[in-house]
C-alpha atoms as a printed R data frame, in Angstrom:
    type eleno elety resid chain resno      x       y      z
1   ATOM     1    CA   MET     A     1  0.000   0.000  0.000
2   ATOM     2    CA   SER     A     2  1.354   3.399 -1.033
3   ATOM     3    CA   TRP     A     3  0.707   5.054  2.334
4   ATOM     4    CA   LEU     A     4  3.036   2.639  4.130
5   ATOM     5    CA   PRO     A     5  6.729   3.583  4.622
6   ATOM     6    CA   ALA     A     6  8.876   2.135  1.834
7   ATOM     7    CA   THR     A     7 11.507   0.496  4.067
8   ATOM     8    CA   ILE     A     8 11.436  -2.176  6.770
9   ATOM     9    CA   SER     A     9 12.865   0.276  9.319
10  ATOM    10    CA   GLY     A    10 10.272   2.885  8.406
11  ATOM    11    CA   ARG     A    11  7.428   0.400  8.865
12  ATOM    12    CA   ILE     A    12  8.829  -0.747 12.233
13  ATOM    13    CA   TYR     A    13  9.195   2.826 13.499
14  ATOM    14    CA   ALA     A    14  5.693   3.701 12.303
15  ATOM    15    CA   ALA     A    15  4.304   0.601 14.029
16  ATOM    16    CA   LEU     A    16  6.113   1.565 17.238
17  ATOM    17    CA   LEU     A    17  4.486   5.013 17.278
18  ATOM    18    CA   ILE     A    18  1.083   3.493 16.498
19  ATOM    19    CA   VAL     A    19  1.463   1.105 19.461
20  ATOM    20    CA   LEU     A    20  2.682   3.875 21.782
21  ATOM    21    CA   ALA     A    21 -0.317   6.110 21.057
22  ATOM    22    CA   PRO     A    22 -2.985   3.955 22.823
23  ATOM    23    CA   ALA     A    23 -0.546   2.399 25.340
24  ATOM    24    CA   PRO     A    24 -2.326   3.690 28.515
25  ATOM    25    CA   PHE     A    25 -5.590   2.060 27.442
26  ATOM    26    CA   LEU     A    26 -3.867  -1.187 26.463
27  ATOM    27    CA   PHE     A    27 -2.154  -1.451 29.867
28  ATOM    28    CA   ASP     A    28 -5.418  -0.607 31.622
29  ATOM    29    CA   TRP     A    29 -7.180  -3.298 29.598
30  ATOM    30    CA   ILE     A    30 -4.685  -5.996 30.641
31  ATOM    31    CA   GLY     A    31 -4.607  -4.680 34.217
32  ATOM    32    CA   GLN     A    32 -0.905  -3.734 34.290
33  ATOM    33    CA   PRO     A    33 -0.603  -0.026 35.258
34  ATOM    34    CA   PHE     A    34  3.023  -0.613 36.302
35  ATOM    35    CA   TYR     A    35  4.014  -0.885 32.652
36  ATOM    36    CA   LEU     A    36  2.564   2.551 31.964
37  ATOM    37    CA   ASP     A    37  4.927   4.018 34.575
38  ATOM    38    CA   LEU     A    38  7.835   2.110 33.036
39  ATOM    39    CA   LEU     A    39  6.968   3.316 29.542
40  ATOM    40    CA   SER     A    40  6.460   6.905 30.718
41  ATOM    41    CA   ARG     A    41  9.935   6.908 32.260
42  ATOM    42    CA   ALA     A    42 11.417   5.403 29.114
43  ATOM    43    CA   LEU     A    43  9.827   8.037 26.853
44  ATOM    44    CA   ILE     A    44 11.015  10.880 29.097
45  ATOM    45    CA   LEU     A    45 14.562   9.565 28.854
46  ATOM    46    CA   ALA     A    46 14.046   9.113 25.095
47  ATOM    47    CA   ILE     A    47 13.353  12.848 24.762
48  ATOM    48    CA   ALA     A    48 16.631  13.538 26.587
49  ATOM    49    CA   ALA     A    49 18.440  11.023 24.344
50  ATOM    50    CA   ILE     A    50 16.976  12.643 21.213
51  ATOM    51    CA   SER     A    51 18.262  16.014 22.404
52  ATOM    52    CA   LEU     A    52 21.711  14.532 23.035
53  ATOM    53    CA   ASN     A    53 21.718  12.875 19.615
54  ATOM    54    CA   LEU     A    54 21.237  16.289 18.022
55  ATOM    55    CA   ILE     A    55 24.668  17.405 19.218
56  ATOM    56    CA   LEU     A    56 26.391  14.019 19.502
57  ATOM    57    CA   GLY     A    57 25.103  12.169 16.438
58  ATOM    58    CA   PHE     A    58 24.538  15.015 14.010
59  ATOM    59    CA   GLY     A    59 27.007  17.547 15.413
60  ATOM    60    CA   GLY     A    60 29.849  15.344 16.658
61  ATOM    61    CA   MET     A    61 29.815  17.029 20.090
62  ATOM    62    CA   VAL     A    62 30.232  14.247 22.659
63  ATOM    63    CA   SER     A    63 28.905  15.688 25.902
64  ATOM    64    CA   LEU     A    64 29.389  13.795 29.168
65  ATOM    65    CA   GLY     A    65 27.383  16.362 31.076
66  ATOM    66    CA   HIS     A    66 24.028  16.349 29.333
67  ATOM    67    CA   ALA     A    67 22.176  14.920 32.332
68  ATOM    68    CA   ALA     A    68 22.791  18.250 34.081
69  ATOM    69    CA   TYR     A    69 19.928  19.675 32.025
70  ATOM    70    CA   ILE     A    70 17.603  16.892 33.167
71  ATOM    71    CA   GLY     A    71 18.391  17.862 36.756
72  ATOM    72    CA   ILE     A    72 18.033  21.580 36.103
73  ATOM    73    CA   GLY     A    73 14.659  21.013 34.428
74  ATOM    74    CA   ALA     A    74 13.482  18.907 37.369
75  ATOM    75    CA   TYR     A    75 14.562  21.546 39.901
76  ATOM    76    CA   CYS     A    76 12.751  24.208 37.831
77  ATOM    77    CA   VAL     A    77  9.614  22.320 38.883
78  ATOM    78    CA   GLY     A    78 10.678  21.364 42.401
79  ATOM    79    CA   ILE     A    79 11.966  24.712 43.680
80  ATOM    80    CA   PRO     A    80  8.919  26.799 42.606
81  ATOM    81    CA   ALA     A    81  6.647  24.029 43.966
82  ATOM    82    CA   TYR     A    82  8.538  24.264 47.266
83  ATOM    83    CA   TYR     A    83  7.313  27.881 47.447
84  ATOM    84    CA   GLU     A    84  3.831  26.817 46.263
85  ATOM    85    CA   PHE     A    85  4.172  28.148 42.715
86  ATOM    86    CA   TYR     A    86  2.579  25.373 40.666
87  ATOM    87    CA   SER     A    87  1.926  27.089 37.317
88  ATOM    88    CA   GLY     A    88  3.049  24.746 34.553
89  ATOM    89    CA   TRP     A    89  3.717  27.642 32.184
90  ATOM    90    CA   LEU     A    90  6.025  29.160 34.797
91  ATOM    91    CA   HIS     A    91  7.859  25.843 35.125
92  ATOM    92    CA   ILE     A    92  8.289  25.554 31.353
93  ATOM    93    CA   ALA     A    93  9.488  29.155 31.040
94  ATOM    94    CA   LEU     A    94 11.963  28.705 33.908
95  ATOM    95    CA   THR     A    95 13.247  25.445 32.426
96  ATOM    96    CA   LEU     A    96 13.861  26.950 29.001
97  ATOM    97    CA   ALA     A    97 15.407  30.124 30.408
98  ATOM    98    CA   VAL     A    98 17.720  28.489 32.971
99  ATOM    99    CA   CYS     A    99 18.811  25.596 30.739
100 ATOM   100    CA   GLY     A   100 19.309  27.915 27.780
101 ATOM   101    CA   SER     A   101 21.340  30.414 29.817
102 ATOM   102    CA   PHE     A   102 23.512  27.745 31.426
103 ATOM   103    CA   ALA     A   103 24.113  26.076 28.062
104 ATOM   104    CA   LEU     A   104 24.973  29.401 26.438
105 ATOM   105    CA   ILE     A   105 27.590  30.212 29.075
106 ATOM   106    CA   THR     A   106 29.107  26.757 29.403
107 ATOM   107    CA   GLY     A   107 28.822  25.995 25.697
108 ATOM   108    CA   ALA     A   108 30.634  29.209 24.793
109 ATOM   109    CA   ILE     A   109 33.577  27.899 26.824
110 ATOM   110    CA   SER     A   110 33.298  24.183 26.017
111 ATOM   111    CA   LEU     A   111 33.099  24.669 22.253
112 ATOM   112    CA   ARG     A   112 36.483  26.384 22.284
113 ATOM   113    CA   THR     A   113 37.828  22.865 22.802
114 ATOM   114    CA   LYS     A   114 37.553  19.630 20.818
115 ATOM   115    CA   GLY     A   115 37.705  15.876 21.294
116 ATOM   116    CA   VAL     A   116 38.504  14.549 24.739
117 ATOM   117    CA   TYR     A   117 38.882  18.097 26.099
118 ATOM   118    CA   PHE     A   118 35.274  18.884 25.158
119 ATOM   119    CA   ILE     A   119 34.120  15.653 26.828
120 ATOM   120    CA   MET     A   120 35.981  16.475 30.042
121 ATOM   121    CA   ILE     A   121 34.916  20.106 30.255
122 ATOM   122    CA   THR     A   122 31.229  19.251 29.779
123 ATOM   123    CA   MET     A   123 31.556  16.667 32.530
124 ATOM   124    CA   ALA     A   124 33.274  19.262 34.743
125 ATOM   125    CA   PHE     A   125 30.433  21.768 34.300
126 ATOM   126    CA   SER     A   126 27.888  19.028 34.997
127 ATOM   127    CA   GLN     A   127 29.671  18.051 38.215
128 ATOM   128    CA   MET     A   128 29.833  21.702 39.210
129 ATOM   129    CA   VAL     A   129 26.033  21.935 39.000
130 ATOM   130    CA   TYR     A   130 25.730  18.574 40.776
131 ATOM   131    CA   PHE     A   131 27.759  19.784 43.760
132 ATOM   132    CA   ILE     A   132 25.925  23.123 43.867
133 ATOM   133    CA   PHE     A   133 22.578  21.372 44.315
134 ATOM   134    CA   LEU     A   134 24.197  18.856 46.654
135 ATOM   135    CA   SER     A   135 25.107  21.750 48.965
136 ATOM   136    CA   LEU     A   136 21.648  23.382 49.000
137 ATOM   137    CA   GLU     A   137 20.300  22.272 52.368
138 ATOM   138    CA   GLU     A   138 17.149  24.345 51.869
139 ATOM   139    CA   TYR     A   139 16.150  22.064 48.972
140 ATOM   140    CA   GLY     A   140 17.075  18.751 50.564
141 ATOM   141    CA   ALA     A   141 20.730  18.540 49.467
142 ATOM   142    CA   ASP     A   142 21.600  14.878 48.827
143 ATOM   143    CA   ASP     A   143 18.326  13.736 50.477
144 ATOM   144    CA   GLY     A   144 16.403  15.251 47.588
145 ATOM   145    CA   LEU     A   145 13.179  17.231 47.435
146 ATOM   146    CA   VAL     A   146  9.622  15.894 47.338
147 ATOM   147    CA   ILE     A   147  7.199  17.512 44.880
148 ATOM   148    CA   TYR     A   148  3.750  17.320 46.464
149 ATOM   149    CA   ALA     A   149  1.748  18.575 43.465
150 ATOM   150    CA   ARG     A   150  2.366  18.421 39.743
151 ATOM   151    CA   SER     A   151  2.580  21.400 37.420
152 ATOM   152    CA   GLU     A   152 -0.820  22.975 36.922
153 ATOM   153    CA   PHE     A   153 -2.316  23.458 33.461
154 ATOM   154    CA   PRO     A   154 -5.896  23.939 32.189
155 ATOM   155    CA   GLU     A   155 -8.092  20.922 32.952
156 ATOM   156    CA   TRP     A   156 -7.900  19.457 29.439
157 ATOM   157    CA   MET     A   157 -4.082  19.526 29.697
158 ATOM   158    CA   SER     A   158 -3.856  18.325 33.298
159 ATOM   159    CA   LEU     A   159 -0.908  16.235 34.474
160 ATOM   160    CA   ASP     A   160 -2.741  14.943 37.539
161 ATOM   161    CA   SER     A   161 -3.571  11.535 36.080
162 ATOM   162    CA   ALA     A   162 -1.038   8.994 34.824
163 ATOM   163    CA   VAL     A   163 -2.781   9.022 31.433
164 ATOM   164    CA   GLY     A   164 -2.691  12.823 31.183
165 ATOM   165    CA   LEU     A   165  1.002  12.887 32.042
166 ATOM   166    CA   TYR     A   166  1.710  10.110 29.534
167 ATOM   167    CA   TYR     A   167  0.149  12.078 26.686
168 ATOM   168    CA   TRP     A   168  2.176  15.138 27.634
169 ATOM   169    CA   ILE     A   169  5.273  12.959 27.412
170 ATOM   170    CA   PHE     A   170  4.164  11.314 24.152
171 ATOM   171    CA   GLY     A   171  3.269  14.686 22.626
172 ATOM   172    CA   LEU     A   172  6.638  16.183 23.517
173 ATOM   173    CA   LEU     A   173  8.345  13.068 22.151
174 ATOM   174    CA   LEU     A   174  6.599  13.468 18.782
175 ATOM   175    CA   ALA     A   175  7.413  17.182 18.774
176 ATOM   176    CA   SER     A   176 11.081  16.418 19.514
177 ATOM   177    CA   LEU     A   177 11.318  13.883 16.681
178 ATOM   178    CA   PHE     A   178  9.642  16.272 14.239
179 ATOM   179    CA   PHE     A   179 11.747  19.237 15.378
180 ATOM   180    CA   VAL     A   180 15.084  17.402 15.087
181 ATOM   181    CA   HIS     A   181 14.104  16.091 11.649
182 ATOM   182    CA   ARG     A   182 13.285  19.608 10.432
183 ATOM   183    CA   VAL     A   183 16.417  21.113 11.978
184 ATOM   184    CA   VAL     A   184 18.777  18.523 10.475
185 ATOM   185    CA   HIS     A   185 17.256  18.893  7.006
186 ATOM   186    CA   ALA     A   186 17.327  22.683  7.117
187 ATOM   187    CA   ARG     A   187 20.334  24.799  6.108
188 ATOM   188    CA   PHE     A   188 21.218  25.186  9.786
189 ATOM   189    CA   GLY     A   189 21.377  21.433 10.242
190 ATOM   190    CA   ARG     A   190 23.452  20.915  7.107
191 ATOM   191    CA   VAL     A   191 26.044  23.310  8.510
192 ATOM   192    CA   ILE     A   192 26.050  21.385 11.812
193 ATOM   193    CA   VAL     A   193 26.493  18.032 10.048
194 ATOM   194    CA   GLY     A   194 29.103  19.499  7.690
195 ATOM   195    CA   SER     A   195 31.049  20.883 10.647
196 ATOM   196    CA   LYS     A   196 31.100  17.429 12.212
197 ATOM   197    CA   PHE     A   197 32.969  15.986  9.237
198 ATOM   198    CA   ASN     A   198 35.035  18.970  8.027
199 ATOM   199    CA   GLU     A   199 34.737  22.173 10.029
200 ATOM   200    CA   ALA     A   200 37.569  23.897  8.165
201 ATOM   201    CA   ARG     A   201 35.777  23.413  4.858
202 ATOM   202    CA   MET     A   202 32.525  24.861  6.236
203 ATOM   203    CA   GLN     A   203 34.450  27.868  7.513
204 ATOM   204    CA   ALA     A   204 36.075  28.285  4.106
205 ATOM   205    CA   LEU     A   205 32.578  28.389  2.601
206 ATOM   206    CA   GLY     A   206 31.836  31.378  4.836
207 ATOM   207    CA   PHE     A   207 29.907  29.792  7.714
208 ATOM   208    CA   GLU     A   208 30.667  30.848 11.294
209 ATOM   209    CA   THR     A   209 30.611  27.289 12.558
210 ATOM   210    CA   TYR     A   210 31.211  28.260 16.187
211 ATOM   211    CA   ARG     A   211 27.933  30.194 16.334
212 ATOM   212    CA   TYR     A   212 26.032  27.406 14.614
213 ATOM   213    CA   ARG     A   213 27.418  24.775 16.974
214 ATOM   214    CA   LEU     A   214 26.747  26.931 20.037
215 ATOM   215    CA   THR     A   215 23.153  27.536 18.942
216 ATOM   216    CA   CYS     A   216 22.689  23.800 18.399
217 ATOM   217    CA   TYR     A   217 24.149  23.099 21.847
218 ATOM   218    CA   VAL     A   218 21.710  25.549 23.493
219 ATOM   219    CA   ILE     A   219 18.713  24.103 21.621
220 ATOM   220    CA   SER     A   220 19.710  20.583 22.698
221 ATOM   221    CA   ALA     A   221 20.036  21.679 26.337
222 ATOM   222    CA   MET     A   222 16.584  23.300 26.346
223 ATOM   223    CA   MET     A   223 15.016  20.147 24.891
224 ATOM   224    CA   CYS     A   224 16.727  18.047 27.543
225 ATOM   225    CA   GLY     A   225 15.527  20.462 30.230
226 ATOM   226    CA   LEU     A   226 11.919  19.868 29.174
227 ATOM   227    CA   ALA     A   227 12.530  16.136 29.643
228 ATOM   228    CA   GLY     A   228 13.759  16.959 33.153
229 ATOM   229    CA   MET     A   229 10.636  19.013 33.839
230 ATOM   230    CA   LEU     A   230  8.510  16.016 32.882
231 ATOM   231    CA   LEU     A   231 10.691  13.687 34.961
232 ATOM   232    CA   GLY     A   232 10.212  15.891 38.033
233 ATOM   233    CA   ASN     A   233  6.451  15.720 37.580
234 ATOM   234    CA   PHE     A   234  6.532  11.991 36.911
235 ATOM   235    CA   ALA     A   235  8.722  10.996 39.857
236 ATOM   236    CA   GLY     A   236  7.382  13.500 42.386
237 ATOM   237    CA   PHE     A   237 10.875  13.536 43.812
238 ATOM   238    CA   ILE     A   238 14.107  15.155 42.632
239 ATOM   239    CA   SER     A   239 17.695  14.890 43.782
240 ATOM   240    CA   PRO     A   240 21.171  15.888 42.576
241 ATOM   241    CA   ASP     A   241 21.711  12.269 41.505
242 ATOM   242    CA   MET     A   242 19.622  13.062 38.417
243 ATOM   243    CA   MET     A   243 22.480  15.141 37.011
244 ATOM   244    CA   SER     A   244 25.532  13.067 37.965
245 ATOM   245    CA   TRP     A   245 27.928  12.114 35.175
246 ATOM   246    CA   PRO     A   246 26.958   8.386 35.210
247 ATOM   247    CA   ARG     A   247 23.456   9.505 34.153
248 ATOM   248    CA   SER     A   248 25.033  11.319 31.211
249 ATOM   249    CA   GLY     A   249 26.897   8.132 30.362
250 ATOM   250    CA   GLU     A   250 23.597   6.239 30.344
251 ATOM   251    CA   LEU     A   251 22.145   8.758 27.878
252 ATOM   252    CA   ILE     A   252 25.125   8.203 25.580
253 ATOM   253    CA   PHE     A   253 24.578   4.438 25.760
254 ATOM   254    CA   MET     A   254 20.906   4.908 24.873
255 ATOM   255    CA   VAL     A   255 21.902   6.814 21.747
256 ATOM   256    CA   ILE     A   256 24.550   4.236 20.820
257 ATOM   257    CA   ILE     A   257 22.202   1.267 21.351
258 ATOM   258    CA   GLY     A   258 19.570   2.809 19.095
259 ATOM   259    CA   GLY     A   259 21.927   4.201 16.486
260 ATOM   260    CA   VAL     A   260 23.922   7.419 16.443
261 ATOM   261    CA   ALA     A   261 22.776  10.103 13.956
262 ATOM   262    CA   SER     A   262 19.443   8.388 13.279
263 ATOM   263    CA   PHE     A   263 16.117  10.026 14.031
264 ATOM   264    CA   PHE     A   264 14.371   7.095 15.733
265 ATOM   265    CA   GLY     A   265 17.522   5.458 17.101
266 ATOM   266    CA   PRO     A   266 17.476   7.257 20.482
267 ATOM   267    CA   LEU     A   267 13.820   6.276 20.979
268 ATOM   268    CA   VAL     A   268 14.283   2.545 20.329
269 ATOM   269    CA   GLY     A   269 17.641   2.588 22.130
270 ATOM   270    CA   THR     A   270 16.128   4.102 25.256
271 ATOM   271    CA   ILE     A   271 13.201   1.687 25.310
272 ATOM   272    CA   ALA     A   272 15.624  -1.237 24.867
273 ATOM   273    CA   PHE     A   273 17.898   0.143 27.619
274 ATOM   274    CA   VAL     A   274 15.081   0.605 30.144
275 ATOM   275    CA   LEU     A   275 13.441  -2.764 29.393
276 ATOM   276    CA   LEU     A   276 16.763  -4.597 29.584
277 ATOM   277    CA   GLU     A   277 17.586  -2.870 32.874
278 ATOM   278    CA   GLU     A   278 14.188  -3.809 34.306
279 ATOM   279    CA   PHE     A   279 14.363  -7.419 33.095
280 ATOM   280    CA   LEU     A   280 17.891  -8.108 34.359
281 ATOM   281    CA   SER     A   281 17.332  -6.440 37.753
282 ATOM   282    CA   ALA     A   282 14.356  -8.767 38.304
283 ATOM   283    CA   ILE     A   283 16.543 -11.829 37.658
284 ATOM   284    CA   THR     A   284 19.616 -11.179 39.790
285 ATOM   285    CA   ILE     A   285 21.146  -8.636 42.155
286 ATOM   286    CA   TYR     A   286 24.291  -8.823 40.014
287 ATOM   287    CA   TRP     A   287 22.454  -7.505 36.969
288 ATOM   288    CA   HIS     A   288 24.925  -4.613 36.514
289 ATOM   289    CA   LEU     A   289 27.630  -7.120 35.550
290 ATOM   290    CA   ILE     A   290 25.471  -8.743 32.846
291 ATOM   291    CA   PHE     A   291 24.153  -5.368 31.697
292 ATOM   292    CA   GLY     A   292 27.653  -3.931 31.353
293 ATOM   293    CA   ALA     A   293 28.876  -6.971 29.399
294 ATOM   294    CA   LEU     A   294 25.939  -6.703 26.995
295 ATOM   295    CA   LEU     A   295 26.603  -3.005 26.427
296 ATOM   296    CA   VAL     A   296 30.295  -3.652 25.726
297 ATOM   297    CA   ALA     A   297 29.346  -6.435 23.291
298 ATOM   298    CA   LEU     A   298 26.914  -4.135 21.518
299 ATOM   299    CA   VAL     A   299 29.477  -1.369 21.123
300 ATOM   300    CA   LEU     A   300 32.090  -3.831 19.817
301 ATOM   301    CA   PHE     A   301 29.921  -5.946 17.517
302 ATOM   302    CA   GLY     A   302 26.634  -4.115 16.958
303 ATOM   303    CA   LYS     A   303 27.819  -1.493 14.482
304 ATOM   304    CA   GLY     A   304 25.202   1.206 14.084
305 ATOM   305    CA   GLY     A   305 23.055  -0.113 16.939
306 ATOM   306    CA   ILE     A   306 19.449  -1.172 16.354
307 ATOM   307    CA   HIS     A   307 19.023   1.318 13.511
308 ATOM   308    CA   GLY     A   308 22.148  -0.020 11.833
309 ATOM   309    CA   TRP     A   309 20.742  -3.542 11.969
310 ATOM   310    CA   LEU     A   310 17.411  -2.377 10.499
311 ATOM   311    CA   SER     A   311 19.255  -0.424  7.798
312 ATOM   312    CA   ARG     A   312 21.051  -3.600  6.742
313 ATOM   313    CA   LEU     A   313 17.644  -5.286  6.401
314 ATOM   314    CA   ASP     A   314 16.529  -2.342  4.251
315 ATOM   315    CA   ARG     A   315 19.517  -2.816  1.945
316 ATOM   316    CA   LYS     A   316 18.858  -6.542  1.662
317 ATOM   317    CA   GLU     A   317 15.212  -5.882  0.793
318 ATOM   318    CA   ALA     A   318 16.275  -3.299 -1.800
319 ATOM   319    CA   GLY     A   319 18.770  -5.790 -3.253
320 ATOM   320    CA   HIS     A   320 16.056  -8.416 -3.652
321 ATOM   321    CA   GLY     A   321 13.612  -5.916 -5.029
């Protein structure tokens, strides 16, 4: 049928989105609300992974501090709620403003470096934010901060129910996928991708690659901050642990598992990561050992991640066609 995607990968990704759309009702029908919570968490992290993929996959900027923006976004819900300011629009505005400002300042410094130096300086800035929040006794320090009420929106947009929150998450996920696709295929995105492979050539063509890369870095941080805002509402509890560098490492693994520089890769990679984590932790207390071995094996032998595997199926289908 002409309306179906032409490739195997396209049909699988389309089917995934079709299944995700009615997920709350499916889980309610089978009497398993726990899986809705698991899926909601996975999709929140997928939004963060998509934002990271924008700079890592398409821009070649390997950040080991991206989880800082998840934490900042969560605290932009938790701190106002602590003072009984529950307006969701306020929380969104604060998240975008604080994450954007922090990314602009730190990115302006970080992007003066390249390679391993960029990785280390992003991690350093992330740890700086981590220790700042760790020292704030007013907001729970390392004990964390409980959020007693979710962000308030008009009734038809309410986050109070698990289903309402899920559709906020799903809507932002679709918006993130669409936005990244449009950005990468626009002139701006072509400069970002071109700078990844040959920055000197892009500069010779007259593009100020530093400004393009900095803008991309800020956009990515603001997207990740929105994921943090949703995570704060979902968990009802925030702590500095949300922004520690191991969390940033997990985001990188999610992107790698799904497929770097692919649009749907971070989504399928995150779902696979969360499901695998949940499955192994239910089997043994030593699940970290098995999980780590599987991740190493994937990096060594699973070239291109899940998307790479699906792309090879696409090429085989095209060869037989």
